[in-house]
N, C-alpha and C positions, 0 to 999 in steps of 0.2 A: 269586814275587810278588819281583819286586828294588825295592831299595829307591834311589831318585835321591839323587845327591850335590848338597848344596843349592849348594856352590862353581861347580860347572857351570851352574846353571843360574839364579846369580846375576847381576846385571847388573852392568856393568865400573864402578869406583867412580872417583870425581872429589872429590879431596881438595884444599879450600881454606882458606886462613885468612885470617884479616880481626881489625881491630882498634877496640878500639872507645877511641878516645882520649879522655881526659876532662881536660879545662882544668881552671885554680881555680877557676869559676866554677861548675863541674857540668856544663859542656854537653858535650856529644860532636860529634865531626867527621863528618860524610858527606860524601862525594863522589857528584857527579853523572856517570852514564856517559853516553860522547861517542855522538852521533847517527852512525849507520851500522853500529852495532853489535850483540851481542845485548843487549836489555834495553836499548834506548837511551833516555835519558830519567830513566831510574829511580834513584832515591837510595840508596847503599849505603855500608859500613862500608868501609873502605880495606883490600884486602889481595890475596890472589890465589892460582893453584894451586901445590901444590908441584912443585918439579923432583926430577928424579931424583937420591937421595943425600941430599937435604935434610930436617933435622927439619922440625917446624911452625914451630919458632922462627927457625931459619935463614930458612925462605923468608919470615914473616912479616918481619926484618929486611931481609932484601931488597927483600922488595914496597913497605916502606914508604918507602925509601929512592929505588927507582924513580920511585913514584908520587907522591910529597909532598917529597923532598927531607930528609927530617929522617934522626938517626943516633938509635936504639935499642938500648939493653942488652939481652940476653937476661933478665938478671936484673930487669928494668923488666914483663917480660911475664906477667900474671898471668891462668892457665888459669881461662876464666868459664864457658862453655857449650857446645854443640853444636845446631847445627842438621841435618837430614835432609829431603832431599827428589829427587822425581825430576825429572830435567833429560832431556826425549827420551828418549836409550835408556842411560841413564846415570846413576847414582847419586851425589847430589851429598853429601856428608859435608863440613860447614864448623864450623870450631873457631875460637871466639872468645876472645880475649885482651882482657883489659883493660889501657890503659896509662896512667900519669897522670905519666911523665917521659920526656920527648926533649931531642934538641938539633936546634934550627934551627926555622926556622918554617914551617908545611906551605904548599905552593904545589901548586896543579893541575897536575900535569905531562901525565896522560895522561886526567883530568876534564873536563867541560866546565866545574864549579864546585864548590868547596867551600862547606861553609856548617855554621854551628857551633849548635846546637838543644838546647835542654832534652829531656832523655828523653821526657817525655809528648807534646813537639812530633813525635815520632818517628810515631804513630799519624796524624798527619795527612799523612804523605809518601809518594808512591808509591816502594815498594819491591819488591824480588825477592820472592819467595815464600819465601826460605828465611831471609830477615832477618826477616820479621815475628813470628816467634814468640820472637826475643832480646828484644822490647821491653820484656816485662812484667818480665824478671830485670834490665835493664838501668836499669829505673825504680827496683828495690831495692837497686839495688848503689849509684848514683850520690847 
């Protein structure tokens, strides 16, 4: 009887980081995915994939600069929670950070639109499946 190695049968991982940017009024920033891409039109927390050699925090700082034209210090990123979901033949692990301090005004560089919403309003938005389970925690945090 042989025992299979669980690492050999595991799906390839896709590591993604995202930020729950919270403004002074307790609202969260979400961005709308552009037409023509995966999950077009859905609202999501800004962020993206880790590049080889990056820490999650480095990746998120880079993504926020690229996507929103804002500067964030690593010390301003507070790990909040994670989500796990299957996307095609890969397994997504989404790491969510809360950020209340940044430099600059967010602009939609790669998204169709940006929107500031109260945490409870997230329930009414079409969001990717991995983002939905994070809403309850954000309601409690903000």
